[in-house]
ROSE-4610 file (N, C-alpha, C; in Angstrom, 1 decimal, always signed):
// ROSE-4610
residu = [M/M/M/S/S/S/T/T/T/R/R/R/A/A/A/V/V/V/G/G/G/E/E/E/L/L/L/P/P/P/L/L/L/V/V/V/A/A/A/L/L/L/V/V/V/A/A/A/L/L/L/A/A/A/T/T/T/C/C/C/G/G/G/G/G/G/V/V/V/E/E/E/L/L/L/S/S/S/T/T/T/D/D/D/G/G/G/G/G/G/S/S/S/F/F/F/A/A/A/P/P/P/E/E/E/R/R/R/T/T/T/A/A/A/V/V/V/P/P/P/G/G/G/G/G/G/S/S/S/G/G/G/S/S/S/A/A/A/G/G/G/M/M/M/P/P/P/A/A/A/W/W/W/P/P/P/T/T/T/A/A/A/A/A/A/R/R/R/E/E/E/S/S/S/P/P/P/A/A/A/S/S/S/A/A/A/P/P/P/S/S/S/P/P/P/T/T/T/A/A/A/D/D/D/A/A/A/P/P/P/P/P/P/D/D/D/A/A/A/F/F/F/L/L/L/A/A/A/N/N/N/P/P/P/R/R/R/G/G/G/S/S/S/P/P/P/V/V/V/R/R/R/G/G/G/D/D/D/L/L/L/G/G/G/T/T/T/Y/Y/Y/T/T/T/W/W/W/G/G/G/G/G/G/L/L/L/V/V/V/S/S/S/D/D/D/A/A/A/P/P/P/W/W/W/I/I/I/V/V/V/Q/Q/Q/R/R/R/S/S/S/A/A/A/A/A/A/P/P/P/M/M/M/P/P/P/A/A/A/S/S/S/T/T/T/R/R/R/P/P/P/T/T/T/V/V/V/T/T/T/F/F/F/A/A/A/G/G/G/G/G/G/A/A/A/V/V/V/P/P/P/V/V/V/S/S/S/W/W/W/I/I/I/A/A/A/R/R/R/W/W/W/A/A/A/R/R/R/V/V/V/R/R/R/G/G/G/G/G/G/E/E/E/P/P/P/G/G/G/R/R/R/P/P/P/R/R/R/A/A/A/A/A/A/G/G/G/R/R/R/G/G/G/D/D/D/G/G/G/S/S/S/A/A/A/P/P/P/L/L/L/V/V/V/V/V/V/D/D/D/A/A/A/P/P/P/P/P/P/G/G/G/P/P/P/G/G/G/S/S/S/W/W/W/S/S/S/L/L/L/R/R/R/V/V/V/E/E/E/A/A/A/R/R/R/F/F/F/G/G/G/E/E/E/G/G/G/A/A/A/R/R/R/A/A/A/T/T/T/W/W/W/Y/Y/Y/W/W/W/R/R/R/V/V/V/R/R/R/V/V/V/H/H/H/E/E/E]
num = [1/1/1/2/2/2/3/3/3/4/4/4/5/5/5/6/6/6/7/7/7/8/8/8/9/9/9/10/10/10/11/11/11/12/12/12/13/13/13/14/14/14/15/15/15/16/16/16/17/17/17/18/18/18/19/19/19/20/20/20/21/21/21/22/22/22/23/23/23/24/24/24/25/25/25/26/26/26/27/27/27/28/28/28/29/29/29/30/30/30/31/31/31/32/32/32/33/33/33/34/34/34/35/35/35/36/36/36/37/37/37/38/38/38/39/39/39/40/40/40/41/41/41/42/42/42/43/43/43/44/44/44/45/45/45/46/46/46/47/47/47/48/48/48/49/49/49/50/50/50/51/51/51/52/52/52/53/53/53/54/54/54/55/55/55/56/56/56/57/57/57/58/58/58/59/59/59/60/60/60/61/61/61/62/62/62/63/63/63/64/64/64/65/65/65/66/66/66/67/67/67/68/68/68/69/69/69/70/70/70/71/71/71/72/72/72/73/73/73/74/74/74/75/75/75/76/76/76/77/77/77/78/78/78/79/79/79/80/80/80/81/81/81/82/82/82/83/83/83/84/84/84/85/85/85/86/86/86/87/87/87/88/88/88/89/89/89/90/90/90/91/91/91/92/92/92/93/93/93/94/94/94/95/95/95/96/96/96/97/97/97/98/98/98/99/99/99/100/100/100/101/101/101/102/102/102/103/103/103/104/104/104/105/105/105/106/106/106/107/107/107/108/108/108/109/109/109/110/110/110/111/111/111/112/112/112/113/113/113/114/114/114/115/115/115/116/116/116/117/117/117/118/118/118/119/119/119/120/120/120/121/121/121/122/122/122/123/123/123/124/124/124/125/125/125/126/126/126/127/127/127/128/128/128/129/129/129/130/130/130/131/131/131/132/132/132/133/133/133/134/134/134/135/135/135/136/136/136/137/137/137/138/138/138/139/139/139/140/140/140/141/141/141/142/142/142/143/143/143/144/144/144/145/145/145/146/146/146/147/147/147/148/148/148/149/149/149/150/150/150/151/151/151/152/152/152/153/153/153/154/154/154/155/155/155/156/156/156/157/157/157/158/158/158/159/159/159/160/160/160/161/161/161/162/162/162/163/163/163/164/164/164/165/165/165/166/166/166/167/167/167/168/168/168/169/169/169/170/170/170/171/171/171/172/172/172/173/173/173/174/174/174/175/175/175/176/176/176/177/177/177/178/178/178/179/179/179/180/180/180/181/181/181/182/182/182/183/183/183/184/184/184/185/185/185/186/186/186/187/187/187/188/188/188/189/189/189/190/190/190/191/191/191]
x = [+36.0/+36.7/+37.8/+39.0/+40.2/+40.2/+41.0/+41.2/+41.8/+42.7/+43.3/+42.3/+41.4/+40.4/+39.4/+39.1/+38.1/+38.8/+40.1/+40.8/+40.8/+40.7/+40.7/+39.4/+38.3/+36.9/+36.6/+35.9/+35.5/+34.6/+34.5/+33.7/+32.2/+31.7/+30.3/+30.0/+31.0/+30.8/+30.9/+31.8/+32.0/+30.7/+30.0/+28.8/+27.7/+27.6/+26.7/+26.9/+28.1/+28.4/+28.0/+28.3/+28.1/+26.6/+25.7/+24.3/+23.6/+24.3/+23.7/+23.4/+24.1/+24.0/+24.7/+25.4/+26.2/+27.5/+27.9/+29.1/+30.1/+31.3/+32.4/+33.3/+33.7/+34.7/+35.9/+37.0/+38.2/+39.1/+39.6/+40.5/+41.7/+41.7/+42.9/+43.2/+42.8/+43.1/+41.9/+41.0/+39.8/+38.7/+37.5/+36.4/+35.2/+34.3/+33.1/+32.0/+31.0/+29.9/+28.7/+27.7/+26.5/+25.9/+25.6/+25.1/+23.6/+23.3/+21.9/+21.3/+20.2/+19.6/+18.4/+18.4/+17.3/+16.2/+15.0/+13.9/+13.6/+13.7/+13.4/+12.0/+11.8/+10.4/+10.0/+10.8/+10.4/+10.1/+9.0/+8.7/+8.2/+8.1/+7.6/+8.7/+8.4/+9.3/+9.6/+10.7/+11.1/+9.9/+9.7/+8.6/+7.2/+7.1/+5.8/+5.9/+4.9/+4.9/+4.8/+5.4/+5.4/+4.0/+3.6/+2.3/+2.5/+1.4/+1.5/+2.0/+2.9/+3.5/+2.6/+1.6/+0.7/-0.4/-0.4/-1.5/-1.6/-2.8/-3.1/-4.0/-3.7/-4.6/-5.9/-7.0/-8.3/-9.2/-9.0/-9.7/-11.2/-11.8/-13.3/-13.8/-13.0/-13.4/-12.8/-11.7/-11.0/-11.6/-11.9/-12.4/-11.4/-11.9/-11.0/-10.2/-8.9/-8.1/-8.3/-9.1/-9.5/-10.7/-11.4/-12.5/-12.1/-13.1/-12.8/-12.1/-12.4/-11.9/-12.0/-11.3/-11.4/-12.9/-13.3/-14.7/-14.8/-16.0/-16.2/-16.0/-15.5/-15.2/-16.1/-16.6/-17.5/-17.1/-17.1/-16.8/-18.1/-18.3/-19.5/-19.6/-20.8/-21.1/-22.1/-21.7/-22.7/-23.8/-23.7/-24.8/-25.6/-25.4/-26.2/-25.7/-26.0/-25.6/-24.1/-23.6/-22.1/-21.7/-20.4/-19.8/-18.9/-19.1/-18.2/-16.9/-15.8/-14.5/-14.1/-13.2/-12.6/-11.5/-11.5/-10.5/-9.3/-8.1/-6.8/-6.0/-4.7/-3.8/-4.3/-4.1/-4.4/-3.7/-3.5/-3.0/-4.1/-4.7/-5.8/-5.9/-5.8/-6.0/-5.1/-3.9/-3.0/-3.1/-4.1/-4.2/-3.6/-2.9/-2.3/-2.7/-3.1/-3.4/-2.7/-2.1/-1.4/-2.0/-2.2/-2.9/-2.2/-2.3/-1.7/-2.8/-2.4/-3.3/-4.6/-5.8/-7.0/-7.7/-8.0/-8.7/-10.1/-11.1/-12.5/-12.9/-13.8/-14.2/-15.1/-16.1/-17.0/-16.5/-16.8/-16.4/-17.6/-17.5/-18.6/-18.3/-19.4/-19.2/-18.9/-18.0/-17.6/-17.4/-18.0/-17.7/-16.3/-15.7/-14.3/-14.3/-13.2/-13.0/-13.8/-14.4/-15.0/-14.0/-14.1/-13.3/-14.1/-13.8/-14.6/-14.3/-15.3/-15.2/-15.3/-14.6/-14.6/-15.1/-16.0/-16.5/-16.3/-16.4/-16.2/-17.4/-17.8/-18.9/-18.8/-19.9/-19.9/-19.4/-19.2/-18.7/-17.2/-16.4/-15.0/-14.3/-13.4/-12.6/-11.1/-10.3/-8.9/-8.1/-7.0/-6.0/-5.2/-4.9/-4.3/-4.6/-4.4/-4.7/-3.9/-3.7/-3.0/-3.8/-4.0/-4.7/-3.9/-4.1/-3.4/-4.3/-4.1/-4.8/-3.9/-4.4/-3.6/-4.5/-4.0/-4.8/-4.9/-6.1/-6.3/-6.3/-5.4/-5.3/-5.2/-6.1/-6.0/-6.3/-7.1/-7.4/-6.3/-5.2/-4.0/-3.8/-3.4/-3.1/-1.8/-1.7/-0.5/+0.3/+1.2/+2.0/+1.1/+1.1/+0.3/+0.7/-0.3/-0.1/-0.8/-0.2/-0.7/-2.1/-3.0/-4.4/-4.8/-3.8/-4.1/-3.7/-3.7/-3.3/-3.9/-4.1/-4.6/-4.6/-5.2/-5.3/-6.6/-7.3/-8.4/-9.6/-9.7/-10.8/-11.9/-13.1/-14.2/-15.2/-15.7/-15.1/-13.8/-13.1/-11.8/-12.2/-11.5/-11.8/-10.5/-10.7/-9.6/-9.5/-8.2/-8.1/-8.8/-9.2/-9.9/-9.0/-9.5/-8.7/-8.0/-6.8/-6.0/-6.6/-7.6/-8.2/-9.3/-9.9/-10.9/-10.3/-11.2/-10.7/-11.0/-10.4/-10.6/-9.5/-9.9/-8.9/-9.2/-8.2/-8.4/-7.9/-8.7/-8.3/-7.9/-6.8/-6.4/-6.3/-7.0/-7.0/-6.4/-5.4/-4.8/-5.0/-5.6/-6.0/-5.4/-5.0/-4.5/-5.5/-6.0/-7.0/-6.4/-5.1/-4.5/-3.4/-2.8/-1.8/-2.4/-1.8/-2.2/-3.5/-4.0/-5.2/-5.0/-4.7/-4.4/-4.9/-5.5/-6.0/-6.1/-6.2/-6.2/-7.5/-8.2/-9.4/-9.2/-9.9/-9.8/-11.1/-11.2/-12.4/-11.9/-12.8/-12.6/-13.6/-13.2/-14.1/-13.9/-14.9/-14.8/-15.1/-14.1/-14.2/-14.6/-15.6/-16.0/-16.1/-16.1/-16.2/-17.5]
y = [-8.3/-7.1/-6.8/-6.6/-6.4/-5.0/-4.8/-3.5/-2.5/-3.0/-2.1/-1.6/-2.4/-2.0/-1.0/-1.2/-0.3/+1.1/+1.2/+2.4/+3.2/+2.5/+3.2/+3.6/+3.2/+3.6/+5.1/+5.7/+7.1/+7.1/+8.2/+8.3/+8.0/+8.3/+8.0/+6.5/+5.8/+4.3/+3.7/+4.3/+3.8/+3.9/+5.1/+5.4/+4.4/+4.2/+3.3/+1.9/+1.4/+0.1/+0.0/+1.0/+1.0/+1.0/+1.6/+1.6/+0.3/-0.5/-1.8/-2.8/-2.6/-3.5/-4.8/-5.2/-6.5/-6.4/-5.2/-5.1/-4.5/-5.2/-4.6/-3.9/-2.7/-1.9/-1.7/-1.6/-1.4/-0.5/+0.6/+1.5/+1.7/+1.4/+1.6/+0.4/-0.8/-2.0/-2.3/-1.3/-1.5/-2.0/-2.2/-2.6/-1.7/-1.7/-0.9/-1.9/-2.1/-2.9/-2.1/-1.9/-1.1/-1.7/-0.9/-1.3/-1.7/-2.9/-3.3/-3.1/-2.5/-2.3/-3.2/-3.9/-4.8/-4.0/-4.2/-3.5/-4.3/-3.8/-4.5/-5.1/-6.3/-6.8/-7.5/-7.8/-8.5/-7.7/-7.9/-7.2/-5.8/-5.0/-3.7/-2.7/-1.4/-0.4/+0.3/+1.0/+1.7/+2.5/+2.4/+3.2/+2.5/+1.4/+0.7/-0.5/-0.9/-2.1/-3.3/-4.4/-5.7/-6.3/-7.1/-7.8/-8.9/-9.2/-10.3/-11.6/-12.3/-13.5/-14.7/-14.7/-15.8/-15.8/-14.9/-14.7/-16.0/-16.4/-17.5/-17.1/-17.6/-17.3/-18.0/-17.4/-18.0/-17.8/-18.6/-18.4/-18.3/-18.9/-18.9/-17.5/-16.8/-15.5/-14.3/-14.5/-13.4/-13.0/-11.7/-11.3/-11.5/-11.7/-11.9/-10.6/-10.7/-9.5/-9.1/-9.8/-9.4/-8.5/-8.3/-7.5/-6.0/-5.2/-3.9/-3.0/-3.2/-2.3/-3.1/-2.6/-3.2/-3.0/-3.8/-3.7/-2.4/-1.9/-0.9/-1.4/-0.5/-0.9/+0.0/-0.6/+0.2/+0.1/+1.2/+1.3/+1.3/+0.4/+0.3/+1.7/+2.2/+3.4/+3.2/+3.3/+3.0/+4.0/+5.1/+6.2/+6.2/+5.2/+5.2/+4.1/+4.3/+3.3/+3.3/+2.2/+2.1/+3.2/+3.7/+4.7/+4.1/+4.5/+4.0/+4.7/+4.0/+4.6/+5.1/+6.0/+6.6/+5.7/+5.2/+4.3/+5.2/+4.7/+5.4/+4.6/+4.4/+3.6/+2.2/+1.6/+0.2/-0.4/-1.7/-2.5/-3.6/-3.6/-4.5/-5.0/-6.3/-6.8/-6.1/-5.8/-5.1/-3.6/-3.0/-1.6/-1.1/+0.1/+0.7/+2.1/+2.5/+3.9/+4.3/+5.5/+5.9/+7.2/+7.3/+8.4/+8.8/+10.0/+10.4/+10.0/+10.2/+9.9/+10.8/+10.2/+11.0/+11.3/+12.6/+13.0/+13.5/+12.8/+13.1/+14.4/+15.2/+16.5/+16.3/+15.4/+15.1/+13.9/+14.0/+13.0/+12.3/+10.9/+10.2/+10.2/+10.4/+10.4/+9.0/+8.9/+7.6/+7.8/+7.0/+7.1/+6.6/+7.2/+6.8/+5.3/+4.7/+3.3/+2.3/+2.8/+2.0/+1.3/+0.0/-0.7/-0.9/+0.0/-0.1/-1.3/-1.7/-2.8/-2.3/-3.1/-2.8/-4.0/-3.8/-4.9/-4.5/-5.5/-5.2/-5.7/-4.9/-5.3/-6.7/-7.3/-8.7/-9.7/-9.4/-10.4/-10.7/-9.9/-10.1/-10.1/-11.1/-11.2/-11.1/-10.1/-10.0/-11.2/-11.4/-12.4/-11.8/-10.5/-9.8/-8.3/-7.7/-6.2/-5.6/-4.2/-3.4/-2.1/-1.6/-0.4/+0.6/+1.9/+3.0/+4.2/+4.8/+6.0/+7.2/+8.4/+9.6/+10.7/+11.5/+12.7/+13.7/+14.3/+15.3/+16.7/+17.5/+18.9/+19.8/+20.8/+21.7/+20.9/+19.8/+19.1/+18.2/+18.1/+17.2/+16.1/+14.9/+13.8/+14.0/+13.7/+13.7/+12.4/+12.1/+10.9/+9.7/+8.7/+7.5/+6.7/+6.0/+5.1/+3.8/+2.7/+1.4/+1.3/+0.6/+0.4/-1.1/-1.9/-3.4/-4.0/-5.3/-6.0/-7.4/-8.1/-9.4/-10.2/-11.3/-12.1/-12.9/-12.9/-13.7/-13.6/-12.4/-12.3/-11.4/-11.7/-10.8/-10.7/-9.6/-8.3/-8.0/-7.0/-6.5/-5.8/-6.0/-5.3/-4.4/-3.1/-2.2/-1.7/-1.4/-0.9/+0.5/+0.8/+2.1/+3.2/+4.4/+5.5/+5.9/+6.5/+6.8/+7.8/+8.6/+9.5/+10.4/+11.3/+12.1/+13.1/+13.5/+14.5/+13.9/+14.6/+14.2/+13.3/+12.1/+11.1/+10.6/+10.2/+9.5/+8.1/+7.2/+5.8/+5.3/+4.6/+4.0/+2.5/+1.8/+0.3/-0.1/-0.9/-1.4/-2.9/-3.5/-4.9/-5.6/-6.8/-7.6/-8.8/-9.0/-10.0/-11.2/-11.1/-12.1/-11.5/-12.3/-11.8/-10.7/-9.5/-8.5/-7.8/-8.0/-7.5/-6.9/-5.6/-4.9/-3.5/-3.0/-1.6/-1.0/+0.4/+1.1/+2.0/+2.1/+2.9/+3.8/+5.0/+6.0/+6.4/+6.7/+7.2/+8.4/+9.3/+10.3/+10.1/+10.1/+10.0/+11.1/+11.5/+12.4/+11.7/+11.5/+10.7/+11.6/+11.2/+12.0/+11.1/+11.7/+10.9/+10.3]
z = [-18.6/-19.0/-18.1/-18.7/-17.9/-17.3/-16.2/-15.6/-16.6/-17.4/-18.4/-19.4/-19.8/-20.8/-20.2/-19.0/-18.3/-18.2/-17.9/-17.7/-19.0/-20.2/-21.5/-22.0/-21.3/-21.8/-21.5/-22.3/-22.0/-20.7/-20.1/-18.8/-19.1/-20.2/-20.5/-20.5/-21.1/-21.2/-19.8/-18.9/-17.6/-16.8/-16.9/-16.2/-16.7/-18.0/-18.6/-18.1/-18.0/-17.4/-16.0/-15.2/-13.8/-13.5/-14.3/-14.0/-14.5/-15.2/-15.7/-14.5/-13.4/-12.3/-12.5/-11.5/-11.5/-12.2/-12.7/-13.4/-12.5/-12.4/-11.5/-12.4/-11.9/-12.6/-11.7/-12.3/-11.5/-12.3/-11.7/-12.4/-11.5/-10.2/-9.4/-8.5/-9.0/-8.2/-7.2/-7.0/-6.2/-7.1/-6.6/-7.5/-7.1/-8.0/-7.8/-8.3/-7.4/-7.8/-7.3/-8.1/-7.6/-6.4/-5.4/-4.2/-4.3/-3.7/-3.8/-2.4/-2.3/-1.0/-0.8/+0.3/+0.6/+1.4/+1.1/+1.8/+3.1/+4.3/+5.5/+5.4/+6.0/+6.1/+4.8/+3.9/+2.7/+1.5/+0.8/-0.4/-0.2/-1.2/-1.1/-1.4/-1.4/-1.6/-0.3/-0.3/+1.0/+1.5/+2.8/+3.4/+3.3/+2.6/+2.4/+3.2/+4.0/+4.8/+3.9/+4.3/+3.6/+3.9/+2.9/+3.1/+4.2/+4.9/+5.9/+5.2/+5.8/+5.2/+5.2/+6.1/+6.3/+5.2/+4.3/+3.3/+2.5/+2.2/+1.4/+0.3/-0.9/-2.1/-1.8/-2.1/-1.9/-3.2/-4.2/-5.5/-5.4/-4.4/-4.3/-3.9/-3.1/-2.6/-3.2/-3.9/-4.6/-5.9/-6.1/-7.4/-8.5/-9.7/-10.8/-11.1/-11.2/-11.6/-13.0/-13.8/-15.1/-15.2/-14.0/-13.9/-14.3/-14.6/-15.1/-14.0/-12.7/-11.7/-10.3/-9.3/-8.0/-7.5/-6.5/-6.0/-5.1/-5.0/-4.0/-2.6/-1.7/-0.3/+0.6/+1.6/+2.5/+4.0/+4.6/+6.1/+6.8/+7.8/+8.6/+9.4/+9.4/+10.1/+11.1/+12.4/+13.5/+13.5/+12.8/+12.8/+11.6/+10.7/+9.5/+8.5/+7.2/+6.3/+6.0/+5.5/+5.3/+4.3/+4.5/+3.7/+2.7/+1.4/+0.4/+0.4/+0.3/+0.3/-1.1/-1.1/-2.3/-2.8/-4.0/-4.5/-4.9/-4.4/-4.6/-5.6/-5.2/-6.0/-6.2/-7.4/-7.6/-8.7/-8.7/-9.8/-10.0/-11.2/-11.3/-12.8/-13.0/-14.4/-15.4/-15.0/-16.0/-16.0/-15.3/-15.2/-13.9/-14.0/-12.8/-12.7/-11.5/-11.2/-9.9/-9.9/-8.8/-8.2/-6.9/-6.3/-5.0/-4.6/-3.3/-2.2/-1.0/+0.1/-0.1/-0.2/-0.5/+0.9/+1.1/+2.3/+1.8/+2.1/+1.7/+2.4/+1.7/+2.3/+3.5/+3.4/+4.5/+5.3/+6.6/+7.6/+8.2/+8.3/+8.9/+10.4/+11.2/+12.7/+13.2/+14.2/+14.8/+16.3/+17.1/+18.6/+18.8/+19.9/+20.2/+20.6/+20.5/+20.8/+19.9/+18.8/+17.8/+16.9/+16.8/+15.8/+14.5/+13.6/+12.3/+11.5/+10.7/+9.8/+8.4/+7.5/+6.0/+5.3/+4.4/+3.5/+2.1/+1.2/-0.2/-1.0/-2.1/-2.9/-3.5/-3.7/-4.2/-3.3/-2.0/-1.1/-1.2/-2.0/-2.2/-0.8/-0.7/+0.5/+0.1/+0.7/+0.3/+0.9/+0.2/+0.6/+1.8/+1.7/+2.8/+2.8/+3.9/+4.0/+5.1/+4.9/+5.8/+5.9/+7.2/+7.4/+8.2/+7.9/+8.6/+8.8/+10.0/+10.3/+10.2/+9.8/+9.7/+10.2/+11.2/+11.7/+10.6/+10.4/+9.3/+10.0/+9.4/+9.9/+8.6/+8.5/+7.4/+6.1/+6.1/+4.9/+4.5/+5.2/+4.9/+5.9/+5.4/+6.3/+7.0/+8.3/+9.0/+8.9/+9.8/+9.8/+10.0/+9.1/+9.3/+10.5/+11.1/+12.2/+11.9/+12.3/+12.1/+12.6/+11.8/+12.2/+12.1/+11.8/+11.7/+10.4/+10.4/+9.2/+9.4/+8.3/+8.4/+7.0/+7.1/+5.8/+5.8/+4.7/+4.5/+5.4/+6.1/+7.0/+6.4/+6.7/+6.2/+7.4/+7.7/+7.3/+7.9/+7.4/+8.0/+9.2/+10.3/+11.5/+11.8/+11.8/+11.9/+13.3/+13.8/+15.1/+15.2/+16.4/+16.7/+16.4/+16.0/+15.8/+17.0/+16.9/+18.1/+19.1/+18.7/+19.6/+19.0/+19.7/+19.1/+18.0/+17.2/+16.1/+14.7/+13.7/+12.3/+11.9/+11.3/+10.9/+9.5/+8.8/+7.5/+7.7/+7.1/+7.2/+5.8/+5.7/+4.4/+4.6/+3.7/+3.7/+2.4/+2.4/+1.2/+1.2/+0.2/+0.2/-1.1/-0.9/-2.1/-2.2/-3.4/-3.7/-4.5/-4.9/-5.6/-6.5/-7.3/-8.3/-9.2/-9.2/-10.1/-9.7/-8.4/-8.0/-6.6/-6.6/-5.3/-5.4/-4.3/-4.3/-3.0/-3.0/-1.7/-1.7/-0.5/-0.4/+0.8/+0.8/+1.9/+2.4/+3.7/+4.3/+5.3/+5.6/+6.6/+7.7/+8.9/+10.0/+11.1/+11.8/+12.9/+14.1/+14.9/+16.2/+17.3/+18.1/+19.2/+20.4/+21.6/+22.9/+23.0]
């Protein structure tokens, strides 16, 4: 498209062309190309951590993404039976569900310096995972802090909570193409 032709298009048409991506427009000898922003650290969206790059697909241990839903996830509880996590955002077998950070009402007790473990129903082992802690105040999560990441390990061993108090744990795991989910737990850390 010539510079002269662009200058004669109505404003609405120029905006439509500019939003298509990859189209250069020129009205005064300069050019306009829509800016493309790369997300640091590889894939993912802004503010979301990238998956560990060493992840390997493991068909023998990964659940089928055509299953009805992601497997249940359990946090080991040194004071009793494992605690089932609340399922949050997931992409699974073509289904997508989006959820905010979930803060459970009740908290499982956990001694300070405990490195909790997470297992999945049916012996499912994720290809990769990322965990984060957030301090809970007034029933709301605070700023998330890194709690570990890995690939192909079972059980997942998460970093100990940053200190005493009420914390929410978020574990996001990928089991293969189209099989990714997030679970949440609340713990009360004591000395």
